[in-house]
C-alpha beads as a LAMMPS data file, in Angstrom:
LAMMPS data file: protein, C-alpha beads

363 atoms
362 bonds

1 atom types
1 bond types

-500.0 500.0 xlo xhi
-500.0 500.0 ylo yhi
-500.0 500.0 zlo zhi

Masses

1 110.0

Atoms # bond

1 1 1 283.163 -418.212 -356.536
2 1 1 282.874 -420.979 -358.848
3 1 1 280.962 -423.629 -357.214
4 1 1 282.123 -427.049 -355.926
5 1 1 279.329 -428.653 -358.466
6 1 1 280.931 -426.940 -361.634
7 1 1 284.515 -427.446 -360.495
8 1 1 283.762 -431.700 -360.141
9 1 1 282.113 -431.553 -363.869
10 1 1 285.059 -429.634 -364.998
11 1 1 287.811 -432.211 -363.478
12 1 1 285.091 -434.983 -364.765
13 1 1 285.366 -434.167 -367.888
14 1 1 289.068 -433.621 -368.275
15 1 1 289.528 -437.108 -366.593
16 1 1 287.288 -438.822 -369.355
17 1 1 289.464 -436.660 -372.134
18 1 1 293.010 -437.494 -370.158
19 1 1 292.432 -440.787 -368.088
20 1 1 294.332 -439.095 -365.122
21 1 1 292.923 -438.535 -361.720
22 1 1 292.552 -435.380 -360.715
23 1 1 291.444 -432.842 -357.593
24 1 1 290.786 -429.173 -356.790
25 1 1 291.710 -428.621 -353.198
26 1 1 290.554 -425.021 -351.179
27 1 1 294.127 -423.293 -349.725
28 1 1 293.430 -424.131 -346.473
29 1 1 293.518 -427.546 -347.813
30 1 1 290.115 -429.378 -347.934
31 1 1 289.782 -431.015 -351.639
32 1 1 286.229 -429.658 -352.777
33 1 1 286.046 -431.660 -355.871
34 1 1 288.155 -434.946 -357.105
35 1 1 287.996 -437.886 -359.356
36 1 1 289.349 -440.218 -356.545
37 1 1 286.351 -440.848 -354.211
38 1 1 288.190 -441.975 -351.578
39 1 1 289.602 -438.073 -351.351
40 1 1 285.998 -436.451 -351.397
41 1 1 286.020 -433.552 -348.362
42 1 1 289.964 -434.952 -346.803
43 1 1 292.066 -431.875 -345.560
44 1 1 295.683 -432.812 -347.111
45 1 1 298.447 -431.563 -344.727
46 1 1 301.099 -429.466 -346.565
47 1 1 298.711 -427.556 -348.576
48 1 1 299.200 -424.260 -346.738
49 1 1 302.436 -424.316 -346.790
50 1 1 302.731 -424.861 -350.520
51 1 1 300.163 -422.126 -350.865
52 1 1 302.470 -419.575 -349.242
53 1 1 305.860 -420.371 -350.937
54 1 1 307.126 -419.066 -354.275
55 1 1 307.340 -422.398 -356.446
56 1 1 304.339 -422.705 -358.912
57 1 1 304.246 -426.224 -358.575
58 1 1 305.417 -429.082 -356.675
59 1 1 305.757 -432.387 -356.408
60 1 1 304.981 -434.891 -353.286
61 1 1 304.520 -438.416 -352.939
62 1 1 303.823 -439.121 -356.517
63 1 1 301.217 -436.237 -356.897
64 1 1 302.001 -433.114 -358.786
65 1 1 300.347 -430.103 -357.754
66 1 1 299.992 -426.131 -359.633
67 1 1 298.822 -423.507 -357.941
68 1 1 295.422 -421.220 -359.769
69 1 1 295.905 -417.520 -359.329
70 1 1 292.878 -414.941 -358.739
71 1 1 294.030 -411.633 -359.322
72 1 1 297.697 -412.769 -358.314
73 1 1 296.664 -414.381 -355.110
74 1 1 296.476 -418.251 -354.733
75 1 1 293.212 -419.309 -354.903
76 1 1 293.093 -422.995 -355.486
77 1 1 295.677 -426.239 -355.534
78 1 1 294.811 -428.714 -358.522
79 1 1 296.529 -431.937 -358.163
80 1 1 297.155 -434.717 -360.081
81 1 1 298.120 -438.504 -359.862
82 1 1 301.357 -438.999 -361.868
83 1 1 304.924 -437.796 -362.010
84 1 1 305.556 -438.204 -365.558
85 1 1 305.989 -434.804 -368.294
86 1 1 302.813 -436.027 -369.226
87 1 1 300.591 -435.647 -365.986
88 1 1 302.696 -432.435 -365.971
89 1 1 300.870 -431.028 -369.108
90 1 1 297.442 -432.643 -367.834
91 1 1 297.924 -430.387 -364.459
92 1 1 298.523 -427.271 -366.397
93 1 1 295.910 -427.622 -368.596
94 1 1 293.819 -428.281 -365.661
95 1 1 295.238 -425.233 -363.965
96 1 1 294.619 -423.276 -366.944
97 1 1 290.943 -424.133 -367.387
98 1 1 290.024 -423.394 -364.190
99 1 1 292.227 -419.988 -363.750
100 1 1 290.102 -418.970 -367.340
101 1 1 286.424 -420.409 -365.428
102 1 1 287.885 -417.839 -362.334
103 1 1 288.131 -415.199 -364.669
104 1 1 284.356 -415.779 -366.492
105 1 1 283.073 -415.835 -362.767
106 1 1 284.450 -413.230 -361.628
107 1 1 283.279 -410.928 -364.393
108 1 1 279.057 -413.060 -364.149
109 1 1 279.321 -412.018 -360.094
110 1 1 280.723 -408.115 -360.965
111 1 1 277.539 -408.413 -363.857
112 1 1 275.632 -409.698 -360.510
113 1 1 276.234 -407.945 -358.530
114 1 1 275.620 -404.723 -360.455
115 1 1 271.825 -405.819 -361.345
116 1 1 271.068 -406.552 -357.607
117 1 1 272.000 -402.823 -356.882
118 1 1 270.576 -401.759 -360.055
119 1 1 267.275 -403.231 -359.122
120 1 1 267.352 -402.408 -355.603
121 1 1 267.951 -398.403 -356.561
122 1 1 270.927 -398.332 -354.523
123 1 1 273.081 -396.732 -357.997
124 1 1 272.922 -393.432 -358.922
125 1 1 271.961 -392.392 -362.413
126 1 1 275.692 -391.797 -363.546
127 1 1 277.347 -394.651 -361.478
128 1 1 274.287 -396.446 -363.591
129 1 1 275.488 -395.514 -366.884
130 1 1 279.305 -395.658 -366.272
131 1 1 279.209 -399.187 -364.601
132 1 1 276.811 -400.295 -367.011
133 1 1 279.603 -399.421 -370.292
134 1 1 282.513 -401.006 -367.929
135 1 1 280.766 -404.082 -367.411
136 1 1 279.602 -404.084 -371.720
137 1 1 276.136 -404.003 -370.682
138 1 1 274.024 -402.260 -373.277
139 1 1 271.539 -399.233 -371.611
140 1 1 268.962 -398.748 -374.814
141 1 1 267.414 -402.429 -374.715
142 1 1 263.812 -403.622 -374.087
143 1 1 263.626 -405.611 -371.079
144 1 1 261.301 -406.757 -368.475
145 1 1 261.723 -408.889 -365.003
146 1 1 260.762 -411.694 -364.127
147 1 1 260.177 -412.883 -360.298
148 1 1 260.665 -416.722 -359.706
149 1 1 259.316 -418.045 -356.461
150 1 1 260.450 -421.578 -355.475
151 1 1 260.046 -423.377 -352.410
152 1 1 262.874 -425.450 -353.567
153 1 1 265.861 -426.581 -351.015
154 1 1 268.683 -424.309 -351.143
155 1 1 270.968 -426.983 -352.423
156 1 1 269.417 -427.479 -355.990
157 1 1 270.612 -424.641 -358.318
158 1 1 267.227 -423.235 -359.677
159 1 1 269.685 -420.003 -360.572
160 1 1 271.546 -422.239 -363.196
161 1 1 268.762 -424.109 -364.118
162 1 1 267.222 -420.603 -365.171
163 1 1 270.370 -419.959 -367.160
164 1 1 270.430 -423.007 -368.985
165 1 1 266.569 -422.513 -370.326
166 1 1 268.121 -419.380 -372.335
167 1 1 271.928 -420.580 -372.949
168 1 1 272.214 -418.710 -376.018
169 1 1 270.612 -415.083 -374.139
170 1 1 274.074 -413.822 -373.191
171 1 1 272.033 -410.217 -372.786
172 1 1 270.164 -411.727 -370.199
173 1 1 270.474 -411.623 -366.419
174 1 1 269.818 -414.005 -364.009
175 1 1 270.457 -413.438 -359.870
176 1 1 269.056 -414.567 -356.612
177 1 1 267.597 -412.340 -354.705
178 1 1 267.180 -414.869 -351.398
179 1 1 266.914 -418.438 -351.088
180 1 1 263.327 -418.809 -352.324
181 1 1 263.761 -416.040 -355.178
182 1 1 265.281 -415.718 -358.637
183 1 1 264.994 -412.341 -360.795
184 1 1 265.199 -413.051 -364.744
185 1 1 266.270 -409.493 -366.083
186 1 1 265.442 -410.424 -370.001
187 1 1 265.860 -408.748 -373.544
188 1 1 262.546 -408.916 -375.530
189 1 1 262.129 -407.930 -378.869
190 1 1 260.464 -404.333 -379.691
191 1 1 257.324 -406.075 -380.905
192 1 1 257.299 -408.728 -378.462
193 1 1 253.782 -409.039 -377.209
194 1 1 251.876 -409.972 -374.045
195 1 1 251.416 -413.677 -375.401
196 1 1 254.766 -414.669 -375.850
197 1 1 256.035 -413.176 -372.852
198 1 1 253.505 -415.379 -371.138
199 1 1 254.742 -418.267 -372.865
200 1 1 257.893 -417.334 -371.924
201 1 1 257.064 -417.666 -368.172
202 1 1 255.824 -421.108 -368.849
203 1 1 258.196 -422.267 -370.636
204 1 1 260.169 -421.167 -367.095
205 1 1 257.890 -422.522 -364.527
206 1 1 257.260 -425.724 -366.453
207 1 1 261.287 -426.543 -366.848
208 1 1 261.702 -425.735 -363.012
209 1 1 258.252 -427.848 -362.277
210 1 1 259.461 -430.736 -364.200
211 1 1 263.064 -431.166 -362.694
212 1 1 262.576 -430.187 -359.437
213 1 1 258.610 -431.440 -359.035
214 1 1 257.965 -428.468 -356.843
215 1 1 255.989 -425.820 -358.080
216 1 1 256.594 -422.604 -359.599
217 1 1 255.130 -419.166 -358.719
218 1 1 256.162 -416.342 -361.352
219 1 1 255.164 -412.432 -361.257
220 1 1 256.022 -410.350 -364.693
221 1 1 256.463 -406.478 -364.905
222 1 1 256.291 -404.295 -367.763
223 1 1 258.970 -403.784 -370.528
224 1 1 261.579 -401.180 -370.069
225 1 1 263.535 -399.340 -372.667
226 1 1 266.211 -397.661 -369.996
227 1 1 268.470 -399.173 -368.162
228 1 1 267.912 -397.286 -365.033
229 1 1 263.695 -398.279 -365.346
230 1 1 264.817 -402.120 -364.882
231 1 1 264.245 -401.327 -361.163
232 1 1 260.416 -400.305 -361.954
233 1 1 259.647 -403.422 -364.060
234 1 1 260.861 -405.439 -360.942
235 1 1 258.877 -403.380 -358.283
236 1 1 255.752 -404.167 -360.401
237 1 1 257.004 -407.770 -360.634
238 1 1 256.790 -407.664 -356.911
239 1 1 253.642 -406.310 -356.660
240 1 1 252.238 -408.648 -358.933
241 1 1 253.657 -411.464 -356.696
242 1 1 251.657 -410.288 -353.356
243 1 1 248.562 -409.191 -355.215
244 1 1 248.433 -412.469 -356.946
245 1 1 248.834 -414.315 -353.869
246 1 1 245.758 -412.506 -352.603
247 1 1 243.184 -412.294 -355.402
248 1 1 244.280 -414.949 -358.236
249 1 1 245.874 -417.373 -355.604
250 1 1 244.907 -420.502 -358.034
251 1 1 247.443 -418.956 -360.784
252 1 1 251.296 -419.374 -360.851
253 1 1 251.843 -416.888 -363.223
254 1 1 250.411 -413.069 -362.991
255 1 1 251.219 -410.231 -365.183
256 1 1 251.264 -406.813 -363.773
257 1 1 249.663 -405.131 -366.424
258 1 1 246.474 -408.075 -365.623
259 1 1 245.959 -407.192 -362.304
260 1 1 243.051 -405.940 -363.089
261 1 1 241.300 -403.242 -359.899
262 1 1 243.373 -405.665 -357.414
263 1 1 246.346 -403.557 -358.116
264 1 1 244.297 -400.655 -357.008
265 1 1 242.653 -402.380 -353.658
266 1 1 246.099 -403.435 -353.300
267 1 1 247.113 -399.862 -352.629
268 1 1 244.474 -398.874 -349.960
269 1 1 245.159 -397.914 -346.571
270 1 1 243.443 -400.336 -344.161
271 1 1 241.434 -397.853 -342.262
272 1 1 239.660 -397.144 -345.265
273 1 1 239.198 -400.291 -346.506
274 1 1 237.540 -401.071 -343.153
275 1 1 235.310 -397.980 -343.570
276 1 1 234.181 -398.985 -346.386
277 1 1 233.195 -402.577 -345.657
278 1 1 231.459 -401.232 -342.216
279 1 1 229.463 -398.834 -344.892
280 1 1 228.554 -401.415 -347.365
281 1 1 227.780 -404.612 -345.261
282 1 1 226.300 -402.050 -342.572
283 1 1 228.143 -403.913 -339.739
284 1 1 228.174 -407.383 -340.676
285 1 1 231.714 -409.067 -341.908
286 1 1 232.520 -411.511 -344.719
287 1 1 232.162 -413.959 -342.269
288 1 1 228.875 -413.604 -341.275
289 1 1 228.227 -415.424 -344.595
290 1 1 227.739 -419.108 -344.947
291 1 1 229.487 -420.995 -347.977
292 1 1 227.211 -421.793 -349.708
293 1 1 226.390 -418.012 -350.293
294 1 1 229.622 -416.823 -351.390
295 1 1 230.347 -420.002 -353.578
296 1 1 227.002 -419.037 -355.005
297 1 1 227.965 -415.447 -355.499
298 1 1 231.192 -416.730 -357.119
299 1 1 229.647 -418.712 -359.427
300 1 1 227.267 -415.825 -360.591
301 1 1 230.001 -413.381 -361.100
302 1 1 232.140 -416.118 -362.681
303 1 1 228.628 -416.233 -365.370
304 1 1 228.001 -412.785 -365.358
305 1 1 225.294 -412.127 -363.884
306 1 1 223.630 -414.916 -365.983
307 1 1 220.710 -416.653 -363.418
308 1 1 219.941 -419.387 -365.641
309 1 1 223.407 -420.529 -366.773
310 1 1 224.653 -420.455 -362.579
311 1 1 221.624 -422.445 -361.585
312 1 1 222.923 -424.806 -364.481
313 1 1 226.433 -425.247 -363.348
314 1 1 225.524 -425.321 -359.324
315 1 1 222.985 -428.136 -360.382
316 1 1 220.466 -426.225 -358.707
317 1 1 216.798 -425.212 -359.229
318 1 1 216.455 -421.757 -360.911
319 1 1 214.393 -420.895 -357.918
320 1 1 216.471 -421.477 -355.191
321 1 1 219.126 -419.476 -356.690
322 1 1 216.988 -416.766 -356.847
323 1 1 216.387 -417.697 -353.212
324 1 1 219.563 -417.353 -352.274
325 1 1 220.140 -414.047 -353.957
326 1 1 216.963 -412.258 -351.917
327 1 1 218.641 -413.829 -348.954
328 1 1 221.919 -412.116 -349.784
329 1 1 219.643 -408.856 -350.778
330 1 1 218.153 -408.476 -347.383
331 1 1 221.449 -408.958 -345.740
332 1 1 222.820 -406.264 -346.989
333 1 1 220.370 -404.254 -349.607
334 1 1 222.492 -405.505 -352.947
335 1 1 220.873 -406.650 -355.244
336 1 1 223.566 -408.786 -357.253
337 1 1 221.197 -409.085 -360.405
338 1 1 221.531 -405.448 -360.513
339 1 1 224.771 -404.733 -362.404
340 1 1 225.978 -401.422 -359.689
341 1 1 224.870 -403.637 -357.158
342 1 1 227.038 -406.602 -358.375
343 1 1 230.208 -404.179 -358.448
344 1 1 229.755 -403.442 -355.031
345 1 1 229.635 -406.817 -353.918
346 1 1 232.789 -408.129 -355.866
347 1 1 234.678 -405.292 -354.557
348 1 1 233.831 -405.988 -351.081
349 1 1 234.812 -409.304 -351.638
350 1 1 238.054 -408.406 -352.818
351 1 1 238.858 -405.650 -350.304
352 1 1 237.881 -408.120 -347.579
353 1 1 240.160 -410.737 -349.335
354 1 1 242.662 -408.095 -348.882
355 1 1 242.327 -407.261 -345.599
356 1 1 242.291 -410.854 -344.404
357 1 1 246.006 -411.221 -345.864
358 1 1 247.272 -408.114 -344.319
359 1 1 246.240 -409.132 -340.978
360 1 1 248.147 -412.484 -341.276
361 1 1 250.960 -411.139 -342.650
362 1 1 250.952 -408.828 -339.585
363 1 1 251.456 -411.961 -337.421

Bonds

1 1 1 2
2 1 2 3
3 1 3 4
4 1 4 5
5 1 5 6
6 1 6 7
7 1 7 8
8 1 8 9
9 1 9 10
10 1 10 11
11 1 11 12
12 1 12 13
13 1 13 14
14 1 14 15
15 1 15 16
16 1 16 17
17 1 17 18
18 1 18 19
19 1 19 20
20 1 20 21
21 1 21 22
22 1 22 23
23 1 23 24
24 1 24 25
25 1 25 26
26 1 26 27
27 1 27 28
28 1 28 29
29 1 29 30
30 1 30 31
31 1 31 32
32 1 32 33
33 1 33 34
34 1 34 35
35 1 35 36
36 1 36 37
37 1 37 38
38 1 38 39
39 1 39 40
40 1 40 41
41 1 41 42
42 1 42 43
43 1 43 44
44 1 44 45
45 1 45 46
46 1 46 47
47 1 47 48
48 1 48 49
49 1 49 50
50 1 50 51
51 1 51 52
52 1 52 53
53 1 53 54
54 1 54 55
55 1 55 56
56 1 56 57
57 1 57 58
58 1 58 59
59 1 59 60
60 1 60 61
61 1 61 62
62 1 62 63
63 1 63 64
64 1 64 65
65 1 65 66
66 1 66 67
67 1 67 68
68 1 68 69
69 1 69 70
70 1 70 71
71 1 71 72
72 1 72 73
73 1 73 74
74 1 74 75
75 1 75 76
76 1 76 77
77 1 77 78
78 1 78 79
79 1 79 80
80 1 80 81
81 1 81 82
82 1 82 83
83 1 83 84
84 1 84 85
85 1 85 86
86 1 86 87
87 1 87 88
88 1 88 89
89 1 89 90
90 1 90 91
91 1 91 92
92 1 92 93
93 1 93 94
94 1 94 95
95 1 95 96
96 1 96 97
97 1 97 98
98 1 98 99
99 1 99 100
100 1 100 101
101 1 101 102
102 1 102 103
103 1 103 104
104 1 104 105
105 1 105 106
106 1 106 107
107 1 107 108
108 1 108 109
109 1 109 110
110 1 110 111
111 1 111 112
112 1 112 113
113 1 113 114
114 1 114 115
115 1 115 116
116 1 116 117
117 1 117 118
118 1 118 119
119 1 119 120
120 1 120 121
121 1 121 122
122 1 122 123
123 1 123 124
124 1 124 125
125 1 125 126
126 1 126 127
127 1 127 128
128 1 128 129
129 1 129 130
130 1 130 131
131 1 131 132
132 1 132 133
133 1 133 134
134 1 134 135
135 1 135 136
136 1 136 137
137 1 137 138
138 1 138 139
139 1 139 140
140 1 140 141
141 1 141 142
142 1 142 143
143 1 143 144
144 1 144 145
145 1 145 146
146 1 146 147
147 1 147 148
148 1 148 149
149 1 149 150
150 1 150 151
151 1 151 152
152 1 152 153
153 1 153 154
154 1 154 155
155 1 155 156
156 1 156 157
157 1 157 158
158 1 158 159
159 1 159 160
160 1 160 161
161 1 161 162
162 1 162 163
163 1 163 164
164 1 164 165
165 1 165 166
166 1 166 167
167 1 167 168
168 1 168 169
169 1 169 170
170 1 170 171
171 1 171 172
172 1 172 173
173 1 173 174
174 1 174 175
175 1 175 176
176 1 176 177
177 1 177 178
178 1 178 179
179 1 179 180
180 1 180 181
181 1 181 182
182 1 182 183
183 1 183 184
184 1 184 185
185 1 185 186
186 1 186 187
187 1 187 188
188 1 188 189
189 1 189 190
190 1 190 191
191 1 191 192
192 1 192 193
193 1 193 194
194 1 194 195
195 1 195 196
196 1 196 197
197 1 197 198
198 1 198 199
199 1 199 200
200 1 200 201
201 1 201 202
202 1 202 203
203 1 203 204
204 1 204 205
205 1 205 206
206 1 206 207
207 1 207 208
208 1 208 209
209 1 209 210
210 1 210 211
211 1 211 212
212 1 212 213
213 1 213 214
214 1 214 215
215 1 215 216
216 1 216 217
217 1 217 218
218 1 218 219
219 1 219 220
220 1 220 221
221 1 221 222
222 1 222 223
223 1 223 224
224 1 224 225
225 1 225 226
226 1 226 227
227 1 227 228
228 1 228 229
229 1 229 230
230 1 230 231
231 1 231 232
232 1 232 233
233 1 233 234
234 1 234 235
235 1 235 236
236 1 236 237
237 1 237 238
238 1 238 239
239 1 239 240
240 1 240 241
241 1 241 242
242 1 242 243
243 1 243 244
244 1 244 245
245 1 245 246
246 1 246 247
247 1 247 248
248 1 248 249
249 1 249 250
250 1 250 251
251 1 251 252
252 1 252 253
253 1 253 254
254 1 254 255
255 1 255 256
256 1 256 257
257 1 257 258
258 1 258 259
259 1 259 260
260 1 260 261
261 1 261 262
262 1 262 263
263 1 263 264
264 1 264 265
265 1 265 266
266 1 266 267
267 1 267 268
268 1 268 269
269 1 269 270
270 1 270 271
271 1 271 272
272 1 272 273
273 1 273 274
274 1 274 275
275 1 275 276
276 1 276 277
277 1 277 278
278 1 278 279
279 1 279 280
280 1 280 281
281 1 281 282
282 1 282 283
283 1 283 284
284 1 284 285
285 1 285 286
286 1 286 287
287 1 287 288
288 1 288 289
289 1 289 290
290 1 290 291
291 1 291 292
292 1 292 293
293 1 293 294
294 1 294 295
295 1 295 296
296 1 296 297
297 1 297 298
298 1 298 299
299 1 299 300
300 1 300 301
301 1 301 302
302 1 302 303
303 1 303 304
304 1 304 305
305 1 305 306
306 1 306 307
307 1 307 308
308 1 308 309
309 1 309 310
310 1 310 311
311 1 311 312
312 1 312 313
313 1 313 314
314 1 314 315
315 1 315 316
316 1 316 317
317 1 317 318
318 1 318 319
319 1 319 320
320 1 320 321
321 1 321 322
322 1 322 323
323 1 323 324
324 1 324 325
325 1 325 326
326 1 326 327
327 1 327 328
328 1 328 329
329 1 329 330
330 1 330 331
331 1 331 332
332 1 332 333
333 1 333 334
334 1 334 335
335 1 335 336
336 1 336 337
337 1 337 338
338 1 338 339
339 1 339 340
340 1 340 341
341 1 341 342
342 1 342 343
343 1 343 344
344 1 344 345
345 1 345 346
346 1 346 347
347 1 347 348
348 1 348 349
349 1 349 350
350 1 350 351
351 1 351 352
352 1 352 353
353 1 353 354
354 1 354 355
355 1 355 356
356 1 356 357
357 1 357 358
358 1 358 359
359 1 359 360
360 1 360 361
361 1 361 362
362 1 362 363
């Protein structure tokens, strides 16, 4: 169905050309788009009778009315102010324009439905190829899925906003999963590299943020070459969004291919995680470590276990840093200056963060 916003934009444009006042009315009689402010939202009498009649058009009290059909059934009524021949002609042109919009949007709706069912694995393999052929969607094209999450008011049409970022890309598909998540299935070049894909994600993020003033989170699946594999790229993008939320919360763009060890931890069962923490920390939990210690460890890892650079960035004496590391070693038995011990404690921190996230999700 065409949005009221599109209908309003259409008749505003036609009024600018023709200088005639126009309105679009639902078949139940409610005015949903109009160039006459006093008519906005009005409920008009007699529209039901006109819709149910055999007449294609009629004239009442200085206005002319025309039916707009969808598959042979009246869907809208166009109202034009004026009872002359020119008003009649403008009414017919407006009706034709909205009729064309209905056809175009219905085709887009059919494609959107197909893409949604494809992403959710609701189609048999034979149905994927047969329906794609009917909808003129190519099969062997390299595609990738971008999952865009926003907290923007649902009144803002983010789907159209994303479509407008790539207006010439008719082979791309944008659809809403729910009121906060949008999926872009984008065709990419055969040799398009990760840097270019990340640049595309940044363009989307910057554009939406600039137009709405809200932060956007984007996750990216892997590139696929067959239509049936698009659902796999979508699942990867979903996982990337979750993993990014846990381990890279400061990032707003996350690529599945760059998740690293976080992807493995995310797939571990919670009982195994608890057993690992218990064995490594000997009954302690991450909550038993003070904020100063955890900040020190984090900075130590950032600087690749370099004591001098870490102490410089923390504005502390080298001996102070060594003291903190020794204190941690006494608590856990792990010397973070040793690479193997550092890896174990790094994984311990990530597993703890994952467990905390899963506990919050269970409430």
